[in-house]
Structure formats: C-alpha cells, structure tokens
N, C-alpha and C positions, 0 to 999 in steps of 0.2 A: 505494499500498500504505498502510497510517494506521497508527500507532505500537501501537496497540489489534492489528491485524493481525500487527504485528512480535512483540507479547509473546505473542499465543499460539503463536508459529512456537517461539520461545523453550521454552515452557512445555511443548508437546510432546516437544521435544527432550528436555528434562529429565527429562519422565517413561520416553520411550522407554530413556537413559542408566541409569536409575534401573532398568528391569524387563531390561534386558541385563547388569548389574552382577553381578544376582542369579543370572545364568546360569553355565555351564560354559566352559571354554578359548574356543569357538568363537564365543560373545556377550562374552567378553572383549577378542577380536580385533577384533568389530564398534564396542563400546565404544571401542578407540583409534582406530578409523575415524572414528568418528563423533565424537570429541572433535578427531580433526584437520579434521574436517569446519568444525566452530565456530569452529573456531581461525581458517580461511580467512576465515570472515564479516567483512568491513567493515562493523560497526557506524556508522563515519563516514560512508560514504558512502550505507550502506544508508539513515538518519535523515535526512539533508542533504533525499534526493528527498522525505521524505513533507513535511517542516517547512518553510511559506513565508519567504520572509528576515524576520529579524527589523529590518523597516524599519517607522517609524509617524510617523502626524502629528506637528507641535510645538506646534501650537495647537488649541483648544478647534472652533474651525469645522474643521480640516481633518479632526476624528475627526465632525464632522456632529453638536455638542454644542453646547445653551448652557444658561444659566440661565435660566430661569424669572423672573416678578414674585413666584413664593414663595419662590425661592431653590434649585430643582428642577433636577436635572439631567438635560434632557430630547432629543431625536434630533432635530434641525431639521425632518426632514421630516415622521418619521412620530409625534412627542409621545410616545415610546416611554421609557422609563426604562431606565436602564442595562443593555447587556445582556455579562455575560460570555463567557459560549461563543460568539463568533462563528462561529468555527468548532468543527466536530464533531469529537471523536477529536484535539484539537490543546492538552490542557491550558497546555502550557509556552508555546506562542503566544498563547493567551487572556493568559497570567498576564505575561507581557512586554509585550503590550498594556497591560492593565489599569495593571501598574508605571507606561509609559512617559505614558497621563494621568492617573497619580497626580503625574507630574513636573509637567506642566502647569496641574493643579491646586494644589499648592503656589506658583507661581508668578502663578497668579492670585488665594490669599487674602495673598500680600504686598502685592499690587497695591490689593487692598480695605481692607487694615490702613492704607496712605500715602494712598488717594484718597479713601474711603469715612470713614475715623475720625480722619483726620488726624493719624497717627502719621510720626514719624520713625526714619529705620532709622541707626543708630550701629555702627557698624564695631567688630570684638572682634580681636586686644588693643588696647588706645589706643593703641599705640607702634608699629604693626605696621608693618614694611616694604613699599615697591610690591610686592616680588617675593612676599614671605610668603602663605601660604594665612589666609584669614581667615575671623570667623563675624560676625554680627551681632544684634542684638537692636532692639525699637521699643519708643519711648517715647512720649509725649503732650509738648505744647511744656511744660506745668507740672510735670513729674514729679520735676525735680530745687527745682524751686521752691516747688511747692504745698504751706504750711505746716501746711494740718490732715492731710488723706487720700492714700496712696498706695498702689495694689492691685498686686501682682505677681501674672503669671498664669507658671504653668509644666504643659506639657504632661508628657504618660507617656512612655513609650520606644517604639522603634520607626521606620517609616516617617512618622511626623507630624512637621512644622516647625513656628514661630514662627505666633502666630495659630489653629492647629488643635490639636481633640480626638482627633477619629478622621478618617482617611480615608474610611473605611468610609462610615460616614454622610456626609459631604458627598457621595460618589456615587450613594451608594445612597436614602439622604434627601433632607437640606436642608443648606443652608448655618447654619440656626440652630443644629440641633441641633447639627453637626458642627464649627463653626469658635469660637473666643472670641468674635466679634463682639458676639454680645447682651452679654456681659460687660462690654465693654468700653464700650461706650455706655452701658450701664447704668451703669458707673461712673462715665463721664464727666458725665451729664447729674446725678449724686448729686454733684461736686464733688469726686470723686477724677482725683488725677495717675494713671498708668497705666505700668506695663513689662513688656513681653510678653517674658519668652526664647525662644530657641533653644538647649535642653540638646540636639539629637540632632544637633545640624551642626558633630561635633567633627573631619573629615577632607577633606581632598578628594582622589580617587582620580586615579592617573597609570599611565596604559600602565608595565607591570613592561619593564624591562631585564633584559639576561643578569648585570650589576655590582646588581643589586637581588635575585637568585635567591639567596636563603640557606643558606649550603654546608652539607651533611653534617657538616664535618670541623672544625666552629667548636671553641673549648675545646681549646688546642693543650696546655695546662698540664694535661688529662686523663689519666690511665692508659691505654697502648693499648690493652688488654681493655674499657676501656672506652668508647673511641670505635669502636672494631671493632661493639660492640653496638648503639650510637648510628646509626653508619653505616648493619647490616644494618635495623634500626627504619623507617631513616629512608626506605632503598630500596624495602623492604615498602609502608610509607605510600604513596609514591609511584606502586607499581604500582599500588595499587589505587586510589589516585586517578587515575589515568590512565583505566582500564577504565572507572570511575563516570564521567569525564569527557568519554565519548565518548557518551552517554547525556543525561547534562546541556546538554551546551554540544555540538551535532553542529556544528553552526558556525562553529566554531572561534571563538569570540568574544574581544576584544583583551582577557588578563588583564590584570587594573588592583594596583595597590598604594595601601594609603589613607598620606597624609602627612598628620600629626595636625598639628590646627592648635595653637600655643602656647597655654598654660593656661585650653585649653577642650576638654583631649582624650577628655571623661566628662562628661555630665550634673551629676555632682558638682563637679567642677572650673570648670563652665560656669558655674553657681551662686555658687561661692566667687567666682569672679571678679567675677562681676556686682555680689555684695555688696560686695568691699573696694573697688571704683573705681566707684558708682554710689548700689547701694538705703544703705549709710551715712551718702554726703554730701548724702541729699534733708535737706530743709527740714520734712518732713511728720513732726507731732509722733505720727499713728498711721500704722503701715502692717500693709497687711493681704498675706495671702498665699493665694491659689486653689492647688492641687496637686494635680493627678489622679496613679493609678499611680502609676509608676515615680518622678514627681514628689514626691510624698508621702515616698519613700526619702532622695530625693536633698535634698529640706526638713530630713529626722531629721540627714544624715550634715552638713548646715550647723547646726545646733545644737552636735554635737559640736564642728566645731571652732573655732566662734563663738559659746558657749553667752553666754558676757555683753553681746556686745554685742548678738543675738538677743532675748535676756529685755528690752534696755532700749529695742530700739526698735520691735520686732512687737509690736502689740496681739492679735489672731486669724489662727487659722489655719483655713481651710477644706479637708480634704482629701473628695476624690470617689474612693472605691473605691482608696484608697493601698494598695499592698504592703510598704510599709516595717515594720520589725520589729525592736521596741527590742532583744531578745534579740541578737537575732544582730548587731546594729550597735551592739551594747555601750552603746547611753544610757545615760546615770547616770541614780542616782536622782532627783538634782536637776533632769534632763531632765525625767524622765516626770514627777514632778511638774508642774511648767509646764504639759506639755502636756495634763495630764487639767486646768487650768483656764480653756488659752486654745484649744485644739483640740479640732476637731470633727471625723469622718469619715461621710459619707455614701457608706455601702456598699449594693452592690448587693443587691437587695432584695426579696421578695415583700409587707410590707410595707406600708400607706400610707407616705405622705413626711413624715418625723423622728417615724415611730415608733423607739424606742428597740432598739436590738439590742444580744444581750448578746455582748460582749465578753473572748477567753482571756488579751489581752494587758495589761497594769497600763498603757497611757496614756492614749487621750482615750476620750471619749464615740463610742460608733458609732450612726447613730441611720440609716434607712432614706433610702435617696435616691427612693423611687417607682417603681425598677423593677429585675428584675433584668436588666439587659445592663448590664453592665461599662463600655462605651463609652456610653452613657448618660448616667450619676449625673452629672456634669458641667453637662447641660444641663435634665437633671429637676430638680437642688435647687439651681438660679440663685436663684428668690425669698427661697428658708431663708438659702442663702449670706448674702446681701446682708441679712437679719433679723437673723442671726447678729453681724454686724460693727454693723451700728447701735448691737446692743444692748451688744457689745462697746464700742465705743465712748462708749457712755453709760452704763457702768459705771467704765468708766475714769476718766472726766470728776467723777462723782460722787465715787468714790474722793480724788480729787486736790483735791477740791472739801471733803471731809469735813477732809481730813489737813491741808488752811490753815488751814481752822476750828479744829482744836485745836489747831495750832502758835501760831496769834492769841490765843487764850483763853489756853496755857501766856504766853506773853508778855506779856500784861495782866498776869494773878495777880504772874508774877515782879516787873513795874514797882511792883504794888500793893503 
C-alpha cells in the first residue's frame, strides 16, 4: 500500500465523516463509531510497511554516481543525470536519499578545496578544546601574508557549506556553477589571497536524552495561573507534534538536539569571529568580499558591528542576489553612503548582464546578473565581479596617489 493510497483512504474517511455529521441522531452514532475506528488505525505501523529503510550509501560510488570531466554528476552505468524520484510515491524516502547524497557532495567539495585549490583547513574557535564542537574555514597559504589583495567568499543560508553556492546546481548542473571553485582559482591566478567562510556550520547534532527534554514547568517564579496556561499550551503542541510525527517520522529515527559551536552559532556570529581573528590581521591592503544571498545580510551586520574597521580594511563588496535590508537591519546613514560607493549587488533579472536594475532601497547599485535564477547569480556574474574589483582597486590607488601628490605639493609650498 503506497503513501498516496493511504492519503486517499484518509480523504475518503474524512468525506464520509463530513456527510454523516450533516445527518440526524443515527448518523451521529455512525460518526462516533467511525471516529473510534480511525483512532484504532496505527499510522506508525501502517507507514512503516510502505517506506523502505532509510539506509543509504556513504560514498558517490555507493550511489553509483561520479563527476565526469565536465564536472557533471552522472550515473556510472547509464551516464544519465541524477534522478530524484528513484521510487515512485515515496517522496520522503527520495528526499532523504537526496539529502544523504548532499552530505557526500559536501565532503567531496571539501576535498577539492584542499587538494585541487591547495587551501588549508583552519578549525574554529581558534582556542577550542579537544571535546567541544568546532567549525572551520579554508584559506590559501598567503591569505594572512599577501600584502596586496585578499578575497573573502560567503555563501547563502541553508544546507550549503564552505565552497558551495548551491547544492542543487552541483547535483543537477555542474561543479563550476554550484561551487566557489571558479572564484577561488581565478582569484589565486590574479594574485589574491583567499578565505572561504563556512557560516552555516553552527552546531553539531547529538541524540536527545531525557535530561535534554525541556520541561514545560520552567520558570518557577512565574504565577501559578501563567504556568498552568503554559503547561496547557505545551501539552497541546506536543499532542499535535506527536500526531504529525507519525507521518513525518514513521521509522522513529533518533531525535537529535543541536549543540552550538562557541562564537559561531549563526552566520552573523561566524563572520564577525573570522573578521576579528583573521581578516583584520591580514596584511592585504585591499580586501574584497563576495557575498551571496544571506551572506549579504551577514556582511551588513558586520558593518553595523565593525563599521570603522570595515571602512578602513575593505575596498569593495560584490553582492549576488543579496537578501540584506538596510531598513530592517537598521544600518545607519554612514553605512548606507559607504555601500553606495563601494558595493554592487548582482540580482536575478531577465535583463542582460550588468544592466542597471531599479532599487527601492537606498543602499548600493543593483545590476542584472544575467539570469533569473537566484542560485546562478554568483556564477553568471563572475567576470563582472572581478572587473568591478579591479576597477575599485585602481580607483583606490589613483585616489591615494592624488592625495599623496597634493600632500607633497602642500609640503613644498610650506617650505617655500
């Protein structure tokens, strides 16, 4: 019996109940009997029979997939692209299979960052003990010592990790469009040091124990009436959650709880930590950011928290379909003015690449990324981003030279 058939059964029973409730006393008795019958159906057991075990390979080879010479994921035997619906009418199982493959992809990209891009992995926090949970970033050998240029890459929110723009692109398109590797390689070819952030690695998951179950009676100082209301709300919410859980988790997977990483518990915290411990100490005269989607919001938060330092250290910022909002984030006037001069946002649009796009927010210029797909904006705008950085660097150098010339002329005039 498939899950869709189960759904039809429930729908049919629901219709029958609705019809019976419109009748007289006899029908109401039938309704009561039908409700009793429904209460006896064990969804847990029913759905276990339909869904195969959630056990998947832990290697690409196990999935019978591999990346070809074009960086495309293909089936080893058939040469076909990845197929999401491996089993019809088992959406949840297919989704879990996709997620398991995604975890393998994440590790595969980490390996490429180290072996193909020659980046080194740095654990965070820098003073972490052996037992506490850790995050990490990747950086080039010269990231801290390059006297000229440093590029910092920040991806968006969700399941993506260091080195990725979009897991969906890696699986369904190719490595070039879905990873940050093209940015990293070009940056290194053009003399940049590189730091790759990992803002979504905020916690590790541990199995939930009884001692970790939050008590509904927390807050003993609260009035008894308020505690009773909270207890009632908690119990009702738990009842709904348990009922839904029979659908969502028929195989009773282990319930996990997050154990947050110190000073890296959110993308914003992570960026500020890396800024304080690495970026501010780098030797580069020009620091550049590429921030996609939520990464743009994290950068604006960094500006709010470290405005003077960012203005002093950062030459230009390329945002790709950033979701920041200077009003909601309460960015001050001086921040908005700096962003107008030093940032550019390549947004999803049907217009050709670099075409100006009207903005409702008074922050930075918006131009088309040459694609209407959000996840492709970083890949499609790559050549324009590097051109933007080169022009910003040259403008800064020209401005410094002009300032030095004016200063030199003033000193000579004073001497005369």
